[in-house]
N, CA, C and O atoms as a printed pandas DataFrame, in Angstrom:
     atom_number atom_name residue_name chain_id  residue_number  x_coord  y_coord  z_coord
0              1         N          UNK        A               1  170.102  -50.411   26.497
1              2        CA          UNK        A               1  170.963  -49.343   26.304
2              3         C          UNK        A               1  172.337  -50.160   26.738
3              4         O          UNK        A               1  172.361  -50.378   27.949
4              5         N          UNK        A               2  173.265  -50.563   26.151
5              6        CA          UNK        A               2  174.495  -50.995   26.530
6              7         C          UNK        A               2  175.372  -50.109   27.266
7              8         O          UNK        A               2  175.922  -49.111   26.799
8              9         N          UNK        A               3  175.478  -50.613   28.634
9             10        CA          UNK        A               3  176.363  -49.595   29.225
10            11         C          UNK        A               3  177.883  -49.417   28.812
11            12         O          UNK        A               3  178.352  -50.352   28.164
12            13         N          UNK        A               4  178.489  -48.642   29.016
13            14        CA          UNK        A               4  179.921  -48.047   28.485
14            15         C          UNK        A               4  180.632  -48.242   30.120
15            16         O          UNK        A               4  180.062  -48.090   31.200
16            17         N          UNK        A               5  182.261  -48.680   29.814
17            18        CA          UNK        A               5  182.920  -48.139   31.105
18            19         C          UNK        A               5  184.080  -47.366   30.854
19            20         O          UNK        A               5  184.952  -47.453   29.989
20            21         N          UNK        A               6  183.862  -46.443   31.981
21            22        CA          UNK        A               6  184.715  -45.274   32.119
22            23         C          UNK        A               6  185.584  -45.189   32.953
23            24         O          UNK        A               6  185.400  -45.858   33.970
24            25         N          UNK        A               7  186.832  -44.367   32.869
25            26        CA          UNK        A               7  187.763  -43.988   33.869
26            27         C          UNK        A               7  187.909  -42.887   33.689
27            28         O          UNK        A               7  188.233  -42.319   32.647
28            29         N          UNK        A               8  187.586  -42.291   35.121
29            30        CA          UNK        A               8  187.914  -41.149   35.858
30            31         C          UNK        A               8  188.401  -40.609   36.891
31            32         O          UNK        A               8  188.452  -41.366   37.860
32            33         N          UNK        A               9  188.962  -39.082   37.124
33            34        CA          UNK        A               9  189.955  -39.183   38.520
34            35         C          UNK        A               9  189.184  -38.168   39.179
35            36         O          UNK        A               9  188.307  -37.459   38.686
36            37         N          UNK        A              10  189.582  -38.184   40.255
37            38        CA          UNK        A              10  188.896  -37.131   41.021
38            39         C          UNK        A              10  189.558  -37.067   42.552
39            40         O          UNK        A              10  190.142  -38.041   43.026
40            41         N          UNK        A              11  189.416  -35.935   43.198
41            42        CA          UNK        A              11  190.222  -35.608   44.298
42            43         C          UNK        A              11  190.102  -36.696   45.233
43            44         O          UNK        A              11  189.027  -37.289   45.138
44            45         N          UNK        A              12  191.113  -37.249   46.350
45            46        CA          UNK        A              12  190.606  -37.993   47.159
46            47         C          UNK        A              12  189.646  -37.647   47.725
47            48         O          UNK        A              12  188.768  -38.510   47.732
48            49         N          UNK        A              13  189.318  -36.418   48.399
49            50        CA          UNK        A              13  188.762  -35.833   49.474
50            51         C          UNK        A              13  187.078  -36.149   48.619
51            52         O          UNK        A              13  186.158  -36.787   49.132
52            53         N          UNK        A              14  187.060  -35.605   47.457
53            54        CA          UNK        A              14  185.525  -35.989   46.750
54            55         C          UNK        A              14  185.465  -37.441   46.618
55            56         O          UNK        A              14  184.362  -37.925   46.869
56            57         N          UNK        A              15  186.349  -38.208   46.300
57            58        CA          UNK        A              15  185.988  -39.838   45.951
58            59         C          UNK        A              15  185.396  -40.176   47.348
59            60         O          UNK        A              15  184.324  -40.781   47.331
60            61         N          UNK        A              16  186.030  -39.823   48.754
61            62        CA          UNK        A              16  185.690  -40.001   50.135
62            63         C          UNK        A              16  184.329  -39.865   50.197
63            64         O          UNK        A              16  183.604  -40.802   50.532
64            65         N          UNK        A              17  183.787  -38.424   49.806
65            66        CA          UNK        A              17  182.602  -37.882   50.042
66            67         C          UNK        A              17  181.431  -39.025   49.023
67            68         O          UNK        A              17  180.349  -39.509   49.356
68            69         N          UNK        A              18  181.898  -39.101   48.241
69            70        CA          UNK        A              18  181.375  -39.964   47.181
70            71         C          UNK        A              18  180.873  -41.603   47.855
71            72         O          UNK        A              18  179.765  -42.140   47.843
72            73         N          UNK        A              19  182.000  -42.010   48.329
73            74        CA          UNK        A              19  181.600  -43.375   49.179
74            75         C          UNK        A              19  180.935  -43.070   50.169
75            76         O          UNK        A              19  180.161  -43.963   50.513
76            77         N          UNK        A              20  180.915  -42.007   50.885
77            78        CA          UNK        A              20  180.195  -41.805   52.095
78            79         C          UNK        A              20  178.651  -41.926   51.673
79            80         O          UNK        A              20  177.783  -42.645   52.167
80            81         N          UNK        A              21  178.582  -41.186   50.817
81            82        CA          UNK        A              21  176.975  -40.643   50.297
82            83         C          UNK        A              21  176.456  -42.041   49.692
83            84         O          UNK        A              21  175.391  -42.569   50.014
84            85         N          UNK        A              22  177.168  -42.437   48.977
85            86        CA          UNK        A              22  176.640  -44.063   48.815
86            87         C          UNK        A              22  176.778  -44.916   49.641
87            88         O          UNK        A              22  176.546  -46.036   49.186
88            89         N          UNK        A              23  177.061  -44.893   50.685
89            90        CA          UNK        A              23  177.295  -45.786   51.521
90            91         C          UNK        A              23  175.862  -45.454   52.850
91            92         O          UNK        A              23  175.402  -46.306   53.611
92            93         N          UNK        A              24  175.576  -44.449   52.790
93            94        CA          UNK        A              24  174.411  -43.726   53.499
94            95         C          UNK        A              24  173.323  -44.250   52.605
95            96         O          UNK        A              24  172.406  -44.904   53.102
96            97         N          UNK        A              25  173.371  -43.994   51.271
97            98        CA          UNK        A              25  171.732  -44.542   50.805
98            99         C          UNK        A              25  172.169  -45.937   50.158
99           100         O          UNK        A              25  171.490  -46.200   49.166
100          101         N          UNK        A              26  173.081  -46.843   50.456
101          102        CA          UNK        A              26  173.302  -48.081   50.566
102          103         C          UNK        A              26  172.910  -48.695   48.969
103          104         O          UNK        A              26  171.979  -49.401   48.583
104          105         N          UNK        A              27  174.194  -48.012   48.184
105          106        CA          UNK        A              27  174.545  -48.273   46.933
106          107         C          UNK        A              27  175.396  -48.326   46.551
107          108         O          UNK        A              27  176.130  -47.832   47.406
108          109         N          UNK        A              28  176.060  -48.655   45.624
109          110        CA          UNK        A              28  177.379  -48.643   45.076
110          111         C          UNK        A              28  177.966  -47.351   44.385
111          112         O          UNK        A              28  177.189  -46.743   43.649
112          113         N          UNK        A              29  179.309  -46.840   44.544
113          114        CA          UNK        A              29  179.888  -46.198   44.311
114          115         C          UNK        A              29  179.228  -45.614   42.945
115          116         O          UNK        A              29  178.968  -44.440   42.682
116          117         N          UNK        A              30  179.008  -46.933   42.049
117          118        CA          UNK        A              30  178.825  -46.631   40.384
118          119         C          UNK        A              30  177.553  -45.979   40.586
119          120         O          UNK        A              30  177.403  -44.855   40.107
120          121         N          UNK        A              31  176.476  -46.611   41.328
121          122        CA          UNK        A              31  175.327  -46.297   41.372
122          123         C          UNK        A              31  174.908  -44.461   41.720
123          124         O          UNK        A              31  174.151  -43.640   41.202
124          125         N          UNK        A              32  175.733  -44.454   42.699
125          126        CA          UNK        A              32  175.773  -43.226   43.104
126          127         C          UNK        A              32  176.344  -42.060   42.026
127          128         O          UNK        A              32  175.755  -41.077   41.577
128          129         N          UNK        A              33  177.646  -42.521   41.794
129          130        CA          UNK        A              33  178.215  -41.343   40.712
130          131         C          UNK        A              33  177.074  -41.149   39.600
131          132         O          UNK        A              33  176.690  -40.005   39.360
132          133         N          UNK        A              34  176.569  -42.158   38.973
133          134        CA          UNK        A              34  175.130  -42.746   38.063
134          135         C          UNK        A              34  174.135  -41.634   38.184
135          136         O          UNK        A              34  173.661  -41.005   37.238
136          137         N          UNK        A              35  173.833  -41.436   39.640
137          138        CA          UNK        A              35  172.732  -41.043   40.176
138          139         C          UNK        A              35  173.040  -39.272   40.126
139          140         O          UNK        A              35  172.323  -38.357   39.720
140          141         N          UNK        A              36  174.166  -39.270   40.614
141          142        CA          UNK        A              36  174.619  -37.863   40.485
142          143         C          UNK        A              36  174.519  -36.847   39.262
143          144         O          UNK        A              36  174.018  -35.730   39.138
144          145         N          UNK        A              37  175.307  -37.835   38.286
145          146        CA          UNK        A              37  175.518  -37.414   36.793
146          147         C          UNK        A              37  174.200  -37.377   36.336
147          148         O          UNK        A              37  173.957  -36.339   35.721
148          149         N          UNK        A              38  173.397  -38.048   36.416
149          150        CA          UNK        A              38  172.026  -37.751   35.797
150          151         C          UNK        A              38  171.103  -36.488   36.298
151          152         O          UNK        A              38  170.382  -35.686   35.704
152          153         N          UNK        A              39  171.412  -36.659   37.465
153          154        CA          UNK        A              39  170.598  -35.309   38.259
154          155         C          UNK        A              39  171.544  -34.139   37.654
155          156         O          UNK        A              39  170.933  -33.435   36.850
156          157         N          UNK        A              40  172.262  -33.945   37.764
157          158        CA          UNK        A              40  173.460  -32.993   37.152
158          159         C          UNK        A              40  172.778  -32.688   36.029
159          160         O          UNK        A              40  172.343  -31.537   35.985
160          161         N          UNK        A              41  172.503  -33.576   34.868
161          162        CA          UNK        A              41  171.992  -33.390   33.892
162          163         C          UNK        A              41  170.885  -32.387   33.646
163          164         O          UNK        A              41  170.875  -31.360   32.968
164          165         N          UNK        A              42  169.686  -33.138   34.598
165          166        CA          UNK        A              42  168.690  -32.882   34.652
166          167         C          UNK        A              42  168.705  -31.228   35.200
167          168         O          UNK        A              42  168.043  -30.327   34.685
168          169         N          UNK        A              43  169.398  -31.119   36.076
169          170        CA          UNK        A              43  169.539  -29.523   36.642
170          171         C          UNK        A              43  170.305  -28.764   35.621
171          172         O          UNK        A              43  169.864  -27.621   35.498
172          173         N          UNK        A              44  171.316  -29.037   34.847
173          174        CA          UNK        A              44  171.579  -28.295   33.560
174          175         C          UNK        A              44  170.784  -27.880   32.574
175          176         O          UNK        A              44  171.047  -26.872   31.918
176          177         N          UNK        A              45  169.726  -28.623   32.372
177          178        CA          UNK        A              45  168.988  -28.791   31.162
178          179         C          UNK        A              45  167.860  -27.786   31.839
179          180         O          UNK        A              45  167.413  -26.902   31.108
180          181         N          UNK        A              46  167.499  -27.856   32.858
181          182        CA          UNK        A              46  166.401  -26.899   33.696
182          183         C          UNK        A              46  166.828  -25.602   33.707
183          184         O          UNK        A              46  166.092  -24.621   33.609
184          185         N          UNK        A              47  168.431  -25.591   33.868
185          186        CA          UNK        A              47  168.990  -24.186   33.830
186          187         C          UNK        A              47  169.278  -23.422   32.311
187          188         O          UNK        A              47  169.385  -22.200   32.210
188          189         N          UNK        A              48  169.373  -24.290   31.256
189          190        CA          UNK        A              48  169.407  -24.098   30.022
190          191         C          UNK        A              48  167.825  -23.506   29.677
191          192         O          UNK        A              48  167.669  -22.427   29.106
192          193         N          UNK        A              49  166.933  -24.183   30.015
193          194        CA          UNK        A              49  165.418  -24.101   29.591
194          195         C          UNK        A              49  164.887  -22.733   30.340
195          196         O          UNK        A              49  164.088  -21.956   29.817
196          197         N          UNK        A              50  165.401  -22.582   31.518
197          198        CA          UNK        A              50  165.060  -20.978   32.191
198          199         C          UNK        A              50  166.034  -19.944   31.285
199          200         O          UNK        A              50  165.547  -18.838   31.050
200          201         N          UNK        A              51  166.921  -20.135   30.940
201          202        CA          UNK        A              51  167.636  -19.288   30.605
202          203         C          UNK        A              51  167.290  -18.549   29.017
203          204         O          UNK        A              51  167.564  -17.416   28.620
204          205         N          UNK        A              52  166.528  -19.771   28.268
205          206        CA          UNK        A              52  165.945  -19.584   27.295
206          207         C          UNK        A              52  165.013  -18.631   27.452
207          208         O          UNK        A              52  164.885  -17.589   26.810
208          209         N          UNK        A              53  164.217  -19.142   28.553
209          210        CA          UNK        A              53  162.960  -18.170   28.593
210          211         C          UNK        A              53  162.775  -17.157   28.838
211          212         O          UNK        A              53  161.808  -16.482   28.486
212          213         N          UNK        A              54  163.900  -16.759   29.666
213          214        CA          UNK        A              54  164.257  -15.256   30.193
214          215         C          UNK        A              54  164.897  -14.715   29.063
215          216         O          UNK        A              54  164.760  -13.494   28.984
216          217         N          UNK        A              55  165.726  -15.376   27.929
217          218        CA          UNK        A              55  166.152  -14.706   26.826
218          219         C          UNK        A              55  164.731  -14.034   26.163
219          220         O          UNK        A              55  164.644  -12.823   25.960
220          221         N          UNK        A              56  163.761  -14.877   25.892
221          222        CA          UNK        A              56  162.796  -14.524   25.017
222          223         C          UNK        A              56  161.995  -13.604   25.607
223          224         O          UNK        A              56  161.505  -12.734   24.886
224          225         N          UNK        A              57  161.671  -13.618   27.204
225          226        CA          UNK        A              57  160.979  -12.321   27.679
226          227         C          UNK        A              57  161.868  -11.012   27.528
227          228         O          UNK        A              57  161.409   -9.982   27.034
228          229         N          UNK        A              58  163.206  -11.130   28.002
229          230        CA          UNK        A              58  164.144   -9.954   27.301
230          231         C          UNK        A              58  163.646   -9.536   26.054
231          232         O          UNK        A              58  163.134   -8.455   25.765
232          233         N          UNK        A              59  163.890  -10.674   25.243
233          234        CA          UNK        A              59  163.431   -9.893   23.761
234          235         C          UNK        A              59  162.200   -9.341   23.449
235          236         O          UNK        A              59  161.999   -8.399   22.682
236          237         N          UNK        A              60  161.498   -9.889   23.997
237          238        CA          UNK        A              60  159.625   -9.223   23.906
238          239         C          UNK        A              60  160.003   -7.715   24.589
239          240         O          UNK        A              60  159.772   -6.630   24.055
240          241         N          UNK        A              61  160.608   -7.919   25.837
241          242        CA          UNK        A              61  160.387   -6.335   26.296
242          243         C          UNK        A              61  161.372   -5.318   25.674
243          244         O          UNK        A              61  161.039   -4.137   25.576
244          245         N          UNK        A              62  162.640   -5.779   25.230
245          246        CA          UNK        A              62  163.498   -4.965   24.544
246          247         C          UNK        A              62  162.694   -4.420   23.195
247          248         O          UNK        A              62  162.698   -3.249   22.816
248          249         N          UNK        A              63  162.193   -5.223   22.729
249          250        CA          UNK        A              63  161.198   -5.071   21.755
250          251         C          UNK        A              63  159.946   -3.777   21.952
251          252         O          UNK        A              63  159.527   -2.919   21.176
252          253         N          UNK        A              64  159.688   -4.052   23.064
253          254        CA          UNK        A              64  157.978   -3.118   23.416
254          255         C          UNK        A              64  159.118   -1.609   23.947
255          256         O          UNK        A              64  158.654   -0.469   23.905
256          257         N          UNK        A              65  160.308   -1.822   24.324
257          258        CA          UNK        A              65  160.717   -0.558   24.484
258          259         C          UNK        A              65  161.108    0.193   23.337
259          260         O          UNK        A              65  160.763    1.372   23.256
260          261         N          UNK        A              66  161.941   -0.466   22.235
261          262        CA          UNK        A              66  162.583   -0.172   21.130
262          263         C          UNK        A              66  161.460    0.595   20.245
263          264         O          UNK        A              66  161.711    1.637   19.639
264          265         N          UNK        A              67  160.133   -0.072   20.240
265          266        CA          UNK        A              67  159.253    0.255   19.292
266          267         C          UNK        A              67  158.580    1.601   20.027
267          268         O          UNK        A              67  157.949    2.384   19.316
268          269         N          UNK        A              68  158.700    1.818   21.232
269          270        CA          UNK        A              68  157.923    2.674   21.667
270          271         C          UNK        A              68  158.864    3.793   22.261
271          272         O          UNK        A              68  159.349    3.552   23.366
272          273         N          UNK        A              69  159.198    5.074   21.608
273          274        CA          UNK        A              69  159.762    6.172   21.777
274          275         C          UNK        A              69  159.599    7.255   22.997
275          276         O          UNK        A              69  160.348    8.148   23.393
276          277         N          UNK        A              70  158.240    6.780   23.448
277          278        CA          UNK        A              70  157.904    7.312   24.643
278          279         C          UNK        A              70  158.621    6.771   26.039
279          280         O          UNK        A              70  158.852    7.352   27.099
280          281         N          UNK        A              71  158.871    5.442   25.603
281          282        CA          UNK        A              71  159.286    4.672   26.785
282          283         C          UNK        A              71  160.904    4.648   26.717
283          284         O          UNK        A              71  161.647    4.710   27.697
284          285         N          UNK        A              72  161.348    4.532   25.195
285          286        CA          UNK        A              72  162.876    4.485   25.293
286          287         C          UNK        A              72  163.514    5.526   25.740
287          288         O          UNK        A              72  164.342    5.496   26.650
288          289         N          UNK        A              73  163.038    6.845   24.908
289          290        CA          UNK        A              73  163.908    7.790   25.711
290          291         C          UNK        A              73  163.734    8.259   27.183
291          292         O          UNK        A              73  164.715    8.863   27.616
292          293         N          UNK        A              74  162.645    8.101   28.083
293          294        CA          UNK        A              74  163.018    8.493   29.721
294          295         C          UNK        A              74  163.845    7.362   30.219
295          296         O          UNK        A              74  164.587    7.557   31.182
296          297         N          UNK        A              75  163.773    5.973   29.539
297          298        CA          UNK        A              75  164.714    5.086   30.192
298          299         C          UNK        A              75  166.111    4.887   29.842
299          300         O          UNK        A              75  166.852    4.266   30.603
300          301         N          UNK        A              76  166.590    5.458   28.549
301          302        CA          UNK        A              76  167.823    5.668   28.301
302          303         C          UNK        A              76  168.663    7.084   28.910
303          304         O          UNK        A              76  169.879    7.269   28.876
304          305         N          UNK        A              77  167.279    8.285   29.640
305          306        CA          UNK        A              77  168.133    9.407   30.023
306          307         C          UNK        A              77  168.333    8.585   31.556
307          308         O          UNK        A              77  169.311    8.837   32.259
308          309         N          UNK        A              78  167.510    7.795   31.880
309          310        CA          UNK        A              78  167.869    6.827   33.287
310          311         C          UNK        A              78  169.231    6.314   33.488
311          312         O          UNK        A              78  170.003    6.597   34.404
312          313         N          UNK        A              79  169.451    5.341   32.276
313          314        CA          UNK        A              79  170.688    4.723   32.086
314          315         C          UNK        A              79  171.957    5.563   31.810
315          316         O          UNK        A              79  173.021    5.339   32.387
316          317         N          UNK        A              80  171.796    6.470   30.963
317          318        CA          UNK        A              80  172.870    7.052   30.683
318          319         C          UNK        A              80  172.141    8.809   30.531
319          320         O          UNK        A              80  171.028    9.090   30.085
320          321         N          UNK        A              81  173.245    9.807   31.087
321          322        CA          UNK        A              81  172.801   11.306   30.589
322          323         C          UNK        A              81  172.176   11.506   29.383
323          324         O          UNK        A              81  171.101   12.079   29.204
324          325         N          UNK        A              82  173.113   10.860   28.321
325          326        CA          UNK        A              82  173.132   11.381   26.950
326          327         C          UNK        A              82  173.420   10.033   26.382
327          328         O          UNK        A              82  174.412    9.354   26.647
328          329         N          UNK        A              83  172.413    9.706   25.541
329          330        CA          UNK        A              83  172.494    8.565   24.915
330          331         C          UNK        A              83  171.976    9.292   23.359
331          332         O          UNK        A              83  170.818    9.687   23.217
332          333         N          UNK        A              84  173.164    9.408   22.096
333          334        CA          UNK        A              84  172.707   10.078   20.882
334          335         C          UNK        A              84  171.598    9.206   20.282
335          336         O          UNK        A              84  171.422    7.998   20.439
336          337         N          UNK        A              85  170.838   10.146   19.508
337          338        CA          UNK        A              85  169.528    9.671   19.013
338          339         C          UNK        A              85  170.206    8.217   17.748
339          340         O          UNK        A              85  169.590    7.160   17.614
340          341         N          UNK        A              86  171.410    8.508   17.052
341          342        CA          UNK        A              86  171.796    7.513   16.344
342          343         C          UNK        A              86  171.920    5.983   16.955
343          344         O          UNK        A              86  171.517    4.915   16.495
344          345         N          UNK        A              87  172.423    6.201   17.812
345          346        CA          UNK        A              87  172.497    4.863   19.146
346          347         C          UNK        A              87  171.066    4.707   19.371
347          348         O          UNK        A              87  170.736    3.525   19.470
348          349         N          UNK        A              88  170.321    5.373   19.457
349          350        CA          UNK        A              88  168.925    4.529   19.865
350          351         C          UNK        A              88  168.132    4.398   18.448
351          352         O          UNK        A              88  167.123    3.697   18.380
352          353         N          UNK        A              89  168.500    4.915   17.623
353          354        CA          UNK        A              89  168.344    4.424   16.076
354          355         C          UNK        A              89  168.837    3.112   15.728
355          356         O          UNK        A              89  168.135    2.228   15.237
356          357         N          UNK        A              90  170.390    2.985   16.067
357          358        CA          UNK        A              90  170.655    1.397   15.653
358          359         C          UNK        A              90  170.253    0.674   16.201
359          360         O          UNK        A              90  169.869   -0.329   15.600
360          361         N          UNK        A              91  170.082    0.754   17.825
361          362        CA          UNK        A              91  169.209   -0.436   18.684
362          363         C          UNK        A              91  167.894   -0.734   17.851
363          364         O          UNK        A              91  167.595   -1.877   17.505
364          365         N          UNK        A              92  167.054    0.502   17.525
365          366        CA          UNK        A              92  166.050   -0.127   17.132
366          367         C          UNK        A              92  165.891   -0.878   15.907
367          368         O          UNK        A              92  164.997   -1.699   15.708
368          369         N          UNK        A              93  166.857   -0.536   15.051
369          370        CA          UNK        A              93  167.017   -1.754   13.806
370          371         C          UNK        A              93  167.447   -3.291   14.088
371          372         O          UNK        A              93  167.858   -3.993   13.165
372          373         N          UNK        A              94  167.361   -3.647   15.065
373          374        CA          UNK        A              94  167.944   -5.110   15.906
374          375         C          UNK        A              94  166.495   -5.560   16.207
375          376         O          UNK        A              94  166.382   -6.786   16.192
376          377         N          UNK        A              95  165.482   -4.952   16.446
377          378        CA          UNK        A              95  164.262   -5.597   16.772
378          379         C          UNK        A              95  163.627   -6.674   16.008
379          380         O          UNK        A              95  163.045   -7.675   16.425
380          381         N          UNK        A              96  163.870   -6.240   14.701
381          382        CA          UNK        A              96  163.017   -7.490   14.013
382          383         C          UNK        A              96  163.963   -8.804   14.097
383          384         O          UNK        A              96  163.466   -9.930   14.117
384          385         N          UNK        A              97  165.412   -8.575   14.146
385          386        CA          UNK        A              97  166.324   -9.988   14.325
386          387         C          UNK        A              97  165.865  -10.730   16.040
387          388         O          UNK        A              97  165.834  -11.885   16.466
388          389         N          UNK        A              98  165.620   -9.624   16.537
389          390        CA          UNK        A              98  165.349  -10.340   18.056
390          391         C          UNK        A              98  163.808  -10.879   17.941
391          392         O          UNK        A              98  163.538  -11.680   18.836
392          393         N          UNK        A              99  163.115  -10.702   17.347
393          394        CA          UNK        A              99  161.897  -11.152   17.392
394          395         C          UNK        A              99  161.884  -12.234   16.877
395          396         O          UNK        A              99  161.607  -13.149   17.653
396          397         N          UNK        A             100  162.183  -12.658   15.293
397          398        CA          UNK        A             100  162.557  -13.893   15.071
398          399         C          UNK        A             100  163.338  -14.796   15.605
399          400         O          UNK        A             100  163.164  -16.014   15.553
400          401         N          UNK        A             101  164.556  -13.999   16.335
401          402        CA          UNK        A             101  165.053  -15.272   17.423
402          403         C          UNK        A             101  164.153  -15.653   18.331
403          404         O          UNK        A             101  163.866  -16.848   18.394
404          405         N          UNK        A             102  163.587  -14.787   19.136
405          406        CA          UNK        A             102  162.625  -15.299   19.936
406          407         C          UNK        A             102  161.263  -16.233   19.498
407          408         O          UNK        A             102  160.845  -17.168   20.181
408          409         N          UNK        A             103  160.810  -15.887   18.524
409          410        CA          UNK        A             103  160.069  -16.742   17.499
410          411         C          UNK        A             103  160.100  -18.082   17.253
411          412         O          UNK        A             103  159.183  -18.898   17.342
412          413         N          UNK        A             104  161.874  -18.322   16.755
413          414        CA          UNK        A             104  162.651  -19.331   16.690
414          415         C          UNK        A             104  162.635  -20.144   17.811
415          416         O          UNK        A             104  162.092  -21.249   17.820
416          417         N          UNK        A             105  163.343  -19.528   18.990
417          418        CA          UNK        A             105  163.118  -19.997   20.194
418          419         C          UNK        A             105  161.774  -20.638   21.095
419          420         O          UNK        A             105  161.713  -21.594   21.868
420          421         N          UNK        A             106  161.020  -19.920   20.749
421          422        CA          UNK        A             106  159.629  -20.774   21.202
422          423         C          UNK        A             106  159.045  -21.678   20.361
423          424         O          UNK        A             106  158.198  -22.420   20.857
424          425         N          UNK        A             107  159.314  -21.790   19.158
425          426        CA          UNK        A             107  159.002  -23.083   18.308
426          427         C          UNK        A             107  159.690  -24.364   18.760
427          428         O          UNK        A             107  159.109  -25.416   19.025
428          429         N          UNK        A             108  161.029  -24.139   18.818
429          430        CA          UNK        A             108  162.304  -24.963   19.129
430          431         C          UNK        A             108  161.805  -25.528   20.509
431          432         O          UNK        A             108  162.037  -26.722   20.701
432          433         N          UNK        A             109  161.068  -24.743   21.619
433          434        CA          UNK        A             109  160.757  -25.301   22.825
434          435         C          UNK        A             109  159.599  -25.796   22.759
435          436         O          UNK        A             109  159.230  -26.445   23.738
436          437         N          UNK        A             110  158.793  -25.668   21.752
437          438        CA          UNK        A             110  157.458  -26.432   21.582
438          439         C          UNK        A             110  157.746  -28.167   20.916
439          440         O          UNK        A             110  156.994  -29.139   20.858
440          441         N          UNK        A             111  159.040  -27.984   20.530
441          442        CA          UNK        A             111  159.203  -28.992   19.396
442          443         C          UNK        A             111  159.082  -29.014   18.136
443          444         O          UNK        A             111  159.228  -30.042   17.475
444          445         N          UNK        A             112  158.757  -27.706   17.577
445          446        CA          UNK        A             112  157.902  -27.387   16.090
446          447         C          UNK        A             112  159.471  -27.168   15.167
447          448         O          UNK        A             112  160.531  -26.636   15.496
448          449         N          UNK        A             113  159.087  -27.755   14.076
449          450        CA          UNK        A             113  160.508  -27.385   13.063
450          451         C          UNK        A             113  160.189  -26.169   12.709
451          452         O          UNK        A             113  159.004  -25.879   12.871
452          453         N          UNK        A             114  160.868  -25.376   12.282
453          454        CA          UNK        A             114  161.205  -23.750   11.591
454          455         C          UNK        A             114  160.240  -23.367   10.758
455          456         O          UNK        A             114  160.177  -23.855    9.630
456          457         N          UNK        A             115  159.491  -22.586   11.125
457          458        CA          UNK        A             115  158.648  -22.555    9.556
458          459         C          UNK        A             115  159.000  -21.093    9.177
459          460         O          UNK        A             115  159.072  -20.141    9.954
460          461         N          UNK        A             116  159.261  -21.094    7.474
461          462        CA          UNK        A             116  159.618  -20.006    7.085
462          463         C          UNK        A             116  158.754  -19.067    7.266
463          464         O          UNK        A             116  159.008  -17.916    6.910
């Protein structure tokens, strides 16, 4: 792949820290910045993947709670002294959409196409 040249600005203290780190590793400033950006992107992707997994888990737990009033009402009482039944019913209507969203996230994470 052809490399692209870019221009960036950074604080002098940051640039000095980059230069020190590059020198400690025996590499150029450019090589160090490329390494740091690549590592940052991998970390960013890992965070996004973790968040997607957490969202899927939350959706499954919410589904289980909302579909079981024996769990829902005691939990609602713990969270708030009074939760109107209309509010609980409205939340319960969200469950199918949560299930579908979790299914799509799961398929996407496995690299599958969305199957209707």
